[in-house]
N, CA, C and O atoms as CSV, one atom per row, in Angstrom:
chain,resi,resn,atom,element,x,y,z
A,1,MET,N,N,76.273,-78.767,14.429
A,1,MET,CA,C,74.902,-79.290,15.294
A,1,MET,C,C,74.233,-78.567,16.107
A,1,MET,O,O,73.092,-78.843,16.478
A,2,LEU,N,N,75.084,-77.270,16.567
A,2,LEU,CA,C,74.818,-76.271,17.477
A,2,LEU,C,C,73.938,-75.183,16.725
A,2,LEU,O,O,73.401,-74.371,17.478
A,3,PHE,N,N,73.669,-75.010,15.182
A,3,PHE,CA,C,73.049,-74.213,14.484
A,3,PHE,C,C,71.656,-74.469,14.737
A,3,PHE,O,O,71.028,-73.497,15.157
A,4,PRO,N,N,70.921,-75.717,14.556
A,4,PRO,CA,C,69.397,-75.493,14.887
A,4,PRO,C,C,69.105,-75.448,16.188
A,4,PRO,O,O,68.012,-75.995,16.335
A,5,LEU,N,N,69.496,-75.103,17.122
A,5,LEU,CA,C,69.204,-74.919,18.499
A,5,LEU,C,C,69.274,-73.424,18.690
A,5,LEU,O,O,69.110,-72.991,19.831
A,6,ALA,N,N,69.488,-72.629,17.743
A,6,ALA,CA,C,69.814,-71.034,17.804
A,6,ALA,C,C,68.485,-70.457,17.451
A,6,ALA,O,O,68.129,-69.319,17.754
A,7,LEU,N,N,67.538,-71.623,16.562
A,7,LEU,CA,C,66.418,-71.047,15.991
A,7,LEU,C,C,65.188,-71.214,17.105
A,7,LEU,O,O,64.017,-71.330,16.742
A,8,GLY,N,N,65.469,-71.212,18.070
A,8,GLY,CA,C,64.075,-70.976,18.983
A,8,GLY,C,C,63.772,-69.837,19.339
A,8,GLY,O,O,64.399,-68.873,18.899
A,9,MET,N,N,62.793,-69.699,20.173
A,9,MET,CA,C,62.009,-68.209,20.821
A,9,MET,C,C,63.062,-67.233,21.428
A,9,MET,O,O,63.869,-67.720,22.219
A,10,PRO,N,N,63.119,-66.222,21.207
A,10,PRO,CA,C,63.847,-65.186,21.661
A,10,PRO,C,C,64.152,-65.309,22.976
A,10,PRO,O,O,63.211,-66.042,23.280
A,11,GLY,N,N,64.861,-65.123,24.180
A,11,GLY,CA,C,64.726,-64.957,25.308
A,11,GLY,C,C,64.565,-63.467,25.950
A,11,GLY,O,O,64.361,-62.433,25.313
A,12,PRO,N,N,64.692,-63.587,27.216
A,12,PRO,CA,C,63.864,-62.053,27.907
A,12,PRO,C,C,64.960,-61.040,27.364
A,12,PRO,O,O,64.482,-59.953,27.039
A,13,PHE,N,N,66.331,-61.172,27.200
A,13,PHE,CA,C,67.523,-60.064,26.866
A,13,PHE,C,C,66.968,-59.970,24.939
A,13,PHE,O,O,66.622,-58.862,24.531
A,14,GLU,N,N,66.956,-60.659,24.374
A,14,GLU,CA,C,66.754,-60.691,22.980
A,14,GLU,C,C,65.199,-59.744,22.995
A,14,GLU,O,O,65.085,-58.675,22.395
A,15,TRP,N,N,64.412,-60.201,23.564
A,15,TRP,CA,C,63.035,-59.289,23.701
A,15,TRP,C,C,63.193,-57.791,23.842
A,15,TRP,O,O,62.495,-56.961,23.261
A,16,LEU,N,N,64.411,-57.478,24.870
A,16,LEU,CA,C,64.729,-55.949,25.281
A,16,LEU,C,C,65.313,-55.331,24.274
A,16,LEU,O,O,65.289,-54.112,24.099
A,17,ILE,N,N,65.945,-56.267,23.465
A,17,ILE,CA,C,66.824,-55.190,22.268
A,17,ILE,C,C,65.609,-55.184,21.289
A,17,ILE,O,O,65.388,-54.062,20.834
A,18,LEU,N,N,64.890,-56.022,20.919
A,18,LEU,CA,C,63.810,-56.011,19.818
A,18,LEU,C,C,62.910,-54.872,20.400
A,18,LEU,O,O,62.502,-54.079,19.551
A,19,ALA,N,N,62.542,-54.654,21.633
A,19,ALA,CA,C,61.906,-53.597,22.022
A,19,ALA,C,C,62.564,-52.329,22.131
A,19,ALA,O,O,61.851,-51.326,22.153
A,20,PHE,N,N,63.656,-52.226,22.195
A,20,PHE,CA,C,64.845,-50.719,22.210
A,20,PHE,C,C,64.573,-50.708,20.577
A,20,PHE,O,O,64.100,-49.649,20.165
A,21,LEU,N,N,64.763,-51.548,19.775
A,21,LEU,CA,C,65.031,-51.275,18.112
A,21,LEU,C,C,63.434,-50.728,18.054
A,21,LEU,O,O,63.455,-49.575,17.623
A,22,GLY,N,N,62.320,-51.087,18.288
A,22,GLY,CA,C,61.177,-50.827,17.822
A,22,GLY,C,C,60.953,-49.458,18.626
A,22,GLY,O,O,60.108,-48.770,18.052
A,23,LEU,N,N,61.331,-49.014,19.489
A,23,LEU,CA,C,61.134,-47.857,20.218
A,23,LEU,C,C,62.225,-46.567,19.094
A,23,LEU,O,O,61.935,-45.539,18.480
A,24,LEU,N,N,63.119,-47.114,19.241
A,24,LEU,CA,C,64.011,-46.528,18.085
A,24,LEU,C,C,63.742,-46.206,16.886
A,24,LEU,O,O,64.146,-45.077,16.605
A,25,PHE,N,N,63.146,-46.823,15.946
A,25,PHE,CA,C,62.720,-46.953,14.752
A,25,PHE,C,C,61.316,-46.034,14.757
A,25,PHE,O,O,61.198,-45.049,14.027
A,26,PHE,N,N,60.176,-46.525,15.757
A,26,PHE,CA,C,59.051,-45.704,15.732
A,26,PHE,C,C,58.802,-44.998,16.936
A,26,PHE,O,O,57.610,-44.909,17.227
A,27,GLY,N,N,59.482,-44.559,17.585
A,27,GLY,CA,C,59.464,-43.946,19.127
A,27,GLY,C,C,58.438,-42.791,18.827
A,27,GLY,O,O,57.396,-43.060,19.424
A,28,LYS,N,N,58.314,-41.434,18.031
A,28,LYS,CA,C,57.877,-40.547,17.724
A,28,LYS,C,C,56.227,-41.226,16.932
A,28,LYS,O,O,55.173,-40.871,17.461
A,29,ARG,N,N,56.197,-41.853,16.110
A,29,ARG,CA,C,55.011,-42.695,15.677
A,29,ARG,C,C,54.506,-43.513,16.491
A,29,ARG,O,O,53.459,-44.036,16.110
A,30,LEU,N,N,54.925,-43.828,17.569
A,30,LEU,CA,C,54.375,-45.294,17.992
A,30,LEU,C,C,53.011,-45.016,18.355
A,30,LEU,O,O,52.189,-45.769,17.835
A,31,PRO,N,N,52.583,-44.151,19.095
A,31,PRO,CA,C,50.790,-43.886,19.238
A,31,PRO,C,C,50.062,-44.068,17.962
A,31,PRO,O,O,49.154,-44.892,17.859
A,32,GLU,N,N,50.505,-43.199,16.849
A,32,GLU,CA,C,49.746,-43.447,15.656
A,32,GLU,C,C,49.771,-44.823,15.217
A,32,GLU,O,O,48.788,-45.307,14.654
A,33,VAL,N,N,50.901,-45.538,15.449
A,33,VAL,CA,C,50.700,-46.938,14.697
A,33,VAL,C,C,49.690,-47.928,15.666
A,33,VAL,O,O,48.862,-48.764,15.306
A,34,GLY,N,N,50.073,-47.519,16.969
A,34,GLY,CA,C,49.008,-48.415,17.684
A,34,GLY,C,C,47.371,-47.721,17.616
A,34,GLY,O,O,46.466,-48.475,17.971
A,35,LYS,N,N,47.085,-46.636,17.270
A,35,LYS,CA,C,46.060,-46.066,16.979
A,35,LYS,C,C,45.343,-46.499,15.693
A,35,LYS,O,O,44.127,-46.642,15.561
A,36,SER,N,N,46.417,-46.708,14.647
A,36,SER,CA,C,45.884,-47.322,13.452
A,36,SER,C,C,45.783,-48.786,13.447
A,36,SER,O,O,45.177,-49.217,12.466
A,37,ILE,N,N,46.256,-49.764,14.365
A,37,ILE,CA,C,46.050,-51.385,14.416
A,37,ILE,C,C,44.789,-51.246,15.249
A,37,ILE,O,O,43.896,-52.004,14.870
A,38,GLY,N,N,44.496,-50.510,16.237
A,38,GLY,CA,C,43.406,-50.618,17.100
A,38,GLY,C,C,42.032,-50.184,16.086
A,38,GLY,O,O,40.976,-50.744,16.377
A,39,LYS,N,N,42.022,-49.297,15.020
A,39,LYS,CA,C,40.940,-49.193,14.131
A,39,LYS,C,C,41.133,-50.311,13.060
A,39,LYS,O,O,40.302,-50.403,12.156
A,40,THR,N,N,42.111,-51.099,13.120
A,40,THR,CA,C,42.124,-52.211,12.086
A,40,THR,C,C,41.125,-53.025,12.563
A,40,THR,O,O,40.100,-53.389,11.987
A,41,ILE,N,N,41.569,-53.307,13.805
A,41,ILE,CA,C,40.913,-54.274,14.503
A,41,ILE,C,C,39.631,-54.294,14.834
A,41,ILE,O,O,39.007,-55.350,14.940
A,42,VAL,N,N,38.929,-52.718,15.100
A,42,VAL,CA,C,37.841,-52.668,15.227
A,42,VAL,C,C,36.804,-52.883,14.027
A,42,VAL,O,O,35.688,-53.389,14.145
A,43,GLU,N,N,37.401,-52.391,12.822
A,43,GLU,CA,C,36.742,-52.566,11.735
A,43,GLU,C,C,36.595,-54.254,11.419
A,43,GLU,O,O,35.539,-54.822,11.143
A,44,PHE,N,N,37.596,-54.725,11.506
A,44,PHE,CA,C,37.555,-56.185,11.347
A,44,PHE,C,C,36.291,-57.192,12.248
A,44,PHE,O,O,35.689,-58.211,11.908
A,45,LYS,N,N,36.254,-56.464,13.360
A,45,LYS,CA,C,35.321,-57.165,14.338
A,45,LYS,C,C,33.643,-56.705,13.847
A,45,LYS,O,O,32.671,-57.456,13.941
A,46,LYS,N,N,33.620,-55.166,13.272
A,46,LYS,CA,C,32.365,-54.760,12.820
A,46,LYS,C,C,31.833,-55.428,11.635
A,46,LYS,O,O,30.630,-55.587,11.432
A,47,GLY,N,N,32.932,-55.878,10.726
A,47,GLY,CA,C,32.745,-56.840,9.156
A,47,GLY,C,C,32.073,-58.228,9.814
A,47,GLY,O,O,31.006,-58.682,9.401
A,48,MET,N,N,32.874,-58.855,10.929
A,48,MET,CA,C,32.829,-59.985,11.173
A,48,MET,C,C,31.046,-60.068,11.818
A,48,MET,O,O,30.322,-61.055,11.685
A,49,LYS,N,N,30.672,-58.827,12.475
A,49,LYS,CA,C,29.312,-58.950,13.034
A,49,LYS,C,C,28.196,-59.102,11.967
A,49,LYS,O,O,27.199,-59.820,11.902
A,50,GLU,N,N,28.870,-57.919,10.944
A,50,GLU,CA,C,27.818,-57.968,9.914
A,50,GLU,C,C,27.510,-59.442,8.883
A,50,GLU,O,O,26.606,-59.772,8.116
A,51,VAL,N,N,28.767,-60.055,9.343
A,51,VAL,CA,C,28.551,-61.383,8.209
A,51,VAL,C,C,27.971,-62.335,8.902
A,51,VAL,O,O,27.674,-63.329,8.240
A,52,GLU,N,N,27.583,-62.366,10.592
A,52,GLU,CA,C,27.015,-63.321,11.425
A,52,GLU,C,C,25.532,-63.008,11.141
A,52,GLU,O,O,24.704,-63.918,11.093
A,53,ASN,N,N,25.123,-61.404,10.909
A,53,ASN,CA,C,24.134,-60.894,11.337
A,53,ASN,C,C,23.678,-61.557,9.753
A,53,ASN,O,O,22.720,-62.304,9.950
A,54,GLU,N,N,23.987,-61.533,8.504
A,54,GLU,CA,C,23.305,-62.003,7.332
A,54,GLU,C,C,23.188,-63.340,7.627
A,54,GLU,O,O,22.076,-63.865,7.589
A,55,ILE,N,N,24.357,-64.090,7.969
A,55,ILE,CA,C,23.905,-65.141,7.932
A,55,ILE,C,C,22.567,-65.989,9.036
A,55,ILE,O,O,21.982,-67.060,8.874
A,56,HIS,N,N,22.483,-65.125,9.953
A,56,HIS,CA,C,21.104,-65.408,10.876
A,56,HIS,C,C,19.962,-65.037,10.298
A,56,HIS,O,O,18.970,-65.766,10.271
A,57,ASP,N,N,20.026,-63.666,9.699
A,57,ASP,CA,C,18.782,-63.455,9.162
A,57,ASP,C,C,18.313,-63.867,7.690
A,57,ASP,O,O,17.510,-63.186,7.053
A,58,TYR,N,N,18.851,-64.968,7.243
A,58,TYR,CA,C,19.002,-65.403,5.947
A,58,TYR,C,C,17.578,-66.205,5.769
A,58,TYR,O,O,17.370,-67.224,6.426
A,59,THR,N,N,16.589,-65.676,4.822
A,59,THR,CA,C,15.480,-66.640,4.414
A,59,THR,C,C,15.652,-67.147,3.241
A,59,THR,O,O,16.168,-66.547,2.298
A,60,PRO,N,N,15.237,-68.263,3.223
A,60,PRO,CA,C,15.572,-69.185,1.518
A,60,PRO,C,C,14.437,-68.477,0.945
A,60,PRO,O,O,13.473,-68.036,1.570
A,61,PRO,N,N,14.676,-68.403,-0.467
A,61,PRO,CA,C,13.853,-67.798,-1.483
A,61,PRO,C,C,12.299,-68.946,-1.264
A,61,PRO,O,O,12.147,-70.088,-0.829
A,62,SER,N,N,11.505,-68.039,-1.754
A,62,SER,CA,C,10.202,-68.741,-2.205
A,62,SER,C,C,10.279,-69.699,-3.087
A,62,SER,O,O,11.281,-69.608,-3.797
A,63,PRO,N,N,9.321,-70.935,-3.395
A,63,PRO,CA,C,9.341,-71.770,-4.280
A,63,PRO,C,C,8.616,-71.227,-5.497
A,63,PRO,O,O,7.741,-70.380,-5.321
A,64,PRO,N,N,8.870,-71.589,-6.539
A,64,PRO,CA,C,8.462,-70.989,-7.754
A,64,PRO,C,C,6.879,-71.441,-7.700
A,64,PRO,O,O,6.401,-72.488,-7.263
A,65,PRO,N,N,6.181,-70.225,-8.330
A,65,PRO,CA,C,4.552,-70.514,-8.755
A,65,PRO,C,C,4.684,-71.650,-9.155
A,65,PRO,O,O,5.666,-72.150,-9.703
A,66,THR,N,N,3.139,-72.369,-8.753
A,66,THR,CA,C,2.567,-73.377,-9.709
A,66,THR,C,C,1.583,-72.883,-11.001
A,66,THR,O,O,1.183,-71.726,-11.129
A,67,GLN,N,N,1.315,-73.854,-11.814
A,67,GLN,CA,C,0.459,-73.609,-12.938
A,67,GLN,C,C,-0.583,-72.818,-12.657
A,67,GLN,O,O,-0.966,-71.955,-13.447
A,68,ALA,N,N,-1.149,-73.041,-11.482
A,68,ALA,CA,C,-2.346,-72.410,-11.078
A,68,ALA,C,C,-2.465,-71.039,-10.549
A,68,ALA,O,O,-3.414,-70.265,-10.668
A,69,GLN,N,N,-1.065,-70.832,-9.797
A,69,GLN,CA,C,-0.626,-69.582,-9.706
A,69,GLN,C,C,0.014,-68.566,-10.613
A,69,GLN,O,O,0.341,-67.463,-10.176
A,70,ARG,N,N,0.197,-68.911,-11.856
A,70,ARG,CA,C,0.723,-68.075,-12.493
A,70,ARG,C,C,-0.383,-66.973,-13.359
A,70,ARG,O,O,-1.568,-67.157,-13.636
A,71,PRO,N,N,0.340,-66.001,-13.599
A,71,PRO,CA,C,-0.926,-65.110,-14.251
A,71,PRO,C,C,-1.056,-65.292,-15.493
A,71,PRO,O,O,-0.035,-65.557,-16.128
A,72,ALA,N,N,-2.186,-65.215,-16.109
A,72,ALA,CA,C,-2.483,-65.065,-17.446
A,72,ALA,C,C,-1.389,-64.170,-18.328
A,72,ALA,O,O,-0.736,-63.262,-17.815
A,73,LEU,N,N,-1.275,-64.585,-19.836
A,73,LEU,CA,C,-0.568,-63.866,-20.324
A,73,LEU,C,C,-0.942,-62.372,-20.866
A,73,LEU,O,O,-2.136,-62.202,-21.110
A,74,PRO,N,N,0.015,-61.172,-21.101
A,74,PRO,CA,C,-0.660,-60.009,-21.403
A,74,PRO,C,C,-1.103,-60.242,-22.933
A,74,PRO,O,O,-0.616,-61.152,-23.604
A,75,GLN,N,N,-2.061,-59.350,-23.424
A,75,GLN,CA,C,-2.017,-59.180,-24.836
A,75,GLN,C,C,-0.963,-59.542,-26.003
A,75,GLN,O,O,-0.859,-60.410,-26.870
A,76,ASN,N,N,-0.213,-58.379,-25.552
A,76,ASN,CA,C,0.960,-58.416,-26.474
A,76,ASN,C,C,2.461,-59.191,-25.930
A,76,ASN,O,O,3.535,-58.602,-26.049
A,77,TYR,N,N,2.391,-60.157,-25.510
A,77,TYR,CA,C,3.141,-61.199,-24.944
A,77,TYR,C,C,3.222,-62.284,-26.168
A,77,TYR,O,O,2.335,-62.989,-26.649
A,78,LYS,N,N,4.932,-62.134,-26.570
A,78,LYS,CA,C,5.181,-62.833,-27.881
A,78,LYS,C,C,5.943,-64.008,-27.562
A,78,LYS,O,O,6.205,-64.716,-28.533
A,79,PHE,N,N,6.381,-64.409,-26.395
A,79,PHE,CA,C,6.953,-65.689,-26.067
A,79,PHE,C,C,6.279,-66.535,-25.039
A,79,PHE,O,O,5.737,-65.824,-24.193
A,80,ASP,N,N,6.120,-67.886,-24.814
A,80,ASP,CA,C,5.879,-68.553,-24.002
A,80,ASP,C,C,6.558,-68.351,-22.859
A,80,ASP,O,O,7.707,-68.754,-23.040
A,81,PRO,N,N,6.410,-67.902,-21.707
A,81,PRO,CA,C,7.545,-68.030,-20.314
A,81,PRO,C,C,8.197,-69.549,-20.049
A,81,PRO,O,O,9.302,-69.842,-19.593
A,82,GLN,N,N,7.342,-70.218,-20.405
A,82,GLN,CA,C,7.556,-71.497,-19.894
A,82,GLN,C,C,8.828,-72.283,-20.794
A,82,GLN,O,O,9.871,-72.724,-20.314
A,83,THR,N,N,8.497,-72.306,-21.923
A,83,THR,CA,C,9.348,-72.943,-22.930
A,83,THR,C,C,10.175,-71.807,-23.767
A,83,THR,O,O,11.121,-72.104,-24.496
A,84,GLY,N,N,9.771,-70.653,-23.601
A,84,GLY,CA,C,10.690,-69.624,-24.497
A,84,GLY,C,C,10.395,-69.366,-25.920
A,84,GLY,O,O,10.832,-68.462,-26.633
A,85,LYS,N,N,9.463,-70.455,-26.246
A,85,LYS,CA,C,9.450,-70.505,-27.833
A,85,LYS,C,C,8.397,-69.390,-28.216
A,85,LYS,O,O,7.564,-69.151,-27.341
A,86,PRO,N,N,8.314,-68.703,-29.345
A,86,PRO,CA,C,7.565,-67.661,-29.825
A,86,PRO,C,C,5.918,-68.156,-29.880
A,86,PRO,O,O,5.749,-69.363,-30.059
A,87,LEU,N,N,5.178,-67.636,-29.794
A,87,LEU,CA,C,3.764,-67.943,-29.766
A,87,LEU,C,C,3.084,-67.786,-31.025
A,87,LEU,O,O,3.831,-67.168,-31.784
A,88,LYS,N,N,2.153,-68.035,-31.494
A,88,LYS,CA,C,1.619,-67.993,-33.056
A,88,LYS,C,C,0.426,-67.096,-32.577
A,88,LYS,O,O,-0.256,-67.089,-31.553
A,89,PHE,N,N,0.444,-66.287,-33.804
A,89,PHE,CA,C,-0.555,-65.226,-34.002
A,89,PHE,C,C,-1.332,-65.671,-34.904
A,89,PHE,O,O,-1.044,-66.553,-35.712
A,90,ASP,N,N,-2.371,-65.082,-34.819
A,90,ASP,CA,C,-3.703,-65.135,-36.001
A,90,ASP,C,C,-3.377,-64.127,-36.687
A,90,ASP,O,O,-3.086,-63.088,-36.093
A,91,PRO,N,N,-3.351,-64.178,-37.895
A,91,PRO,CA,C,-3.008,-63.181,-39.056
A,91,PRO,C,C,-3.994,-62.095,-39.438
A,91,PRO,O,O,-3.750,-61.201,-40.248
A,92,TYR,N,N,-5.263,-62.275,-38.703
A,92,TYR,CA,C,-6.376,-61.550,-39.170
A,92,TYR,C,C,-6.670,-60.406,-37.798
A,92,TYR,O,O,-6.839,-59.190,-37.888
A,93,THR,N,N,-6.664,-61.109,-36.767
A,93,THR,CA,C,-6.728,-60.520,-35.425
A,93,THR,C,C,-5.571,-59.782,-34.745
A,93,THR,O,O,-5.710,-58.697,-34.181
A,94,GLY,N,N,-4.523,-60.395,-34.835
A,94,GLY,CA,C,-3.075,-60.288,-34.327
A,94,GLY,C,C,-2.980,-60.769,-32.834
A,94,GLY,O,O,-2.073,-60.479,-32.053
A,95,GLU,N,N,-4.107,-61.580,-32.568
A,95,GLU,CA,C,-4.176,-61.910,-31.052
A,95,GLU,C,C,-3.034,-63.533,-30.960
A,95,GLU,O,O,-2.951,-64.312,-31.909
A,96,PRO,N,N,-2.597,-63.645,-30.190
A,96,PRO,CA,C,-2.126,-65.100,-29.967
A,96,PRO,C,C,-2.933,-66.172,-29.720
A,96,PRO,O,O,-3.777,-66.175,-28.824
A,97,ILE,N,N,-2.666,-67.332,-30.664
A,97,ILE,CA,C,-3.457,-68.047,-30.875
A,97,ILE,C,C,-3.224,-69.443,-29.503
A,97,ILE,O,O,-2.119,-69.922,-29.249
A,98,ASN,N,N,-4.502,-69.858,-28.810
A,98,ASN,CA,C,-3.726,-70.904,-27.876
A,98,ASN,C,C,-3.692,-72.207,-28.512
A,98,ASN,O,O,-4.231,-72.298,-29.615
A,99,GLN,N,N,-3.135,-73.252,-27.987
A,99,GLN,CA,C,-2.652,-74.354,-28.617
A,99,GLN,C,C,-4.289,-75.259,-28.191
A,99,GLN,O,O,-4.432,-76.372,-28.697
A,100,GLU,N,N,-4.971,-74.924,-27.640
A,100,GLU,CA,C,-6.147,-75.886,-27.598
A,100,GLU,C,C,-7.068,-75.542,-28.687
A,100,GLU,O,O,-7.628,-76.391,-29.382
A,101,THR,N,N,-7.242,-73.985,-28.848
A,101,THR,CA,C,-7.851,-73.378,-30.143
A,101,THR,C,C,-7.447,-73.844,-31.290
A,101,THR,O,O,-8.307,-74.069,-32.142
A,102,ALA,N,N,-6.105,-74.087,-31.574
A,102,ALA,CA,C,-5.563,-74.438,-32.664
A,102,ALA,C,C,-6.224,-75.845,-32.757
A,102,ALA,O,O,-7.145,-76.118,-33.526
A,103,ASP,N,N,-5.659,-76.675,-31.907
A,103,ASP,CA,C,-6.035,-77.927,-32.103
A,103,ASP,C,C,-7.757,-78.197,-32.406
A,103,ASP,O,O,-8.136,-79.174,-33.052
A,104,ALA,N,N,-8.555,-77.336,-31.924
A,104,ALA,CA,C,-9.934,-77.427,-32.278
A,104,ALA,C,C,-10.457,-77.250,-33.682
A,104,ALA,O,O,-11.368,-77.811,-34.291
A,105,THR,N,N,-9.679,-76.380,-33.984
A,105,THR,CA,C,-9.567,-75.851,-35.536
A,105,THR,C,C,-9.411,-76.797,-36.557
A,105,THR,O,O,-10.171,-77.241,-37.417
A,106,ASN,N,N,-8.121,-77.017,-36.224
A,106,ASN,CA,C,-7.489,-78.259,-37.068
A,106,ASN,C,C,-8.269,-79.598,-37.284
A,106,ASN,O,O,-8.240,-80.274,-38.312
A,107,LYS,N,N,-9.121,-79.923,-35.896
A,107,LYS,CA,C,-9.916,-81.401,-36.218
A,107,LYS,C,C,-11.034,-80.882,-36.757
A,107,LYS,O,O,-11.927,-81.723,-36.652
A,108,GLN,N,N,-11.576,-79.494,-37.503
A,108,GLN,CA,C,-12.949,-79.653,-38.195
A,108,GLN,C,C,-12.445,-79.389,-39.620
A,108,GLN,O,O,-13.231,-79.412,-40.567
């Protein structure tokens, strides 16, 4: 029954023993260890500030253009950008056939 009571926080005497062992193992390198820990903390804080700045400076993307704002298709365009389907070409002129033009010629 006494065993679980021994698992508490170390008392002042135990802390002194742990400090002595730490000095014994890291005595000559203790300034180097402290310096590297300090550099790690500084780099972590810089990274956190960069993330905060990115969050605060975020601008939402602009909405997609409407049909009236879209540019006209170039002459050598082979696919419709909205549907992804290939455009039909006039075999004599090599130009794309408009759907409106095709409907008008089919009615005649």
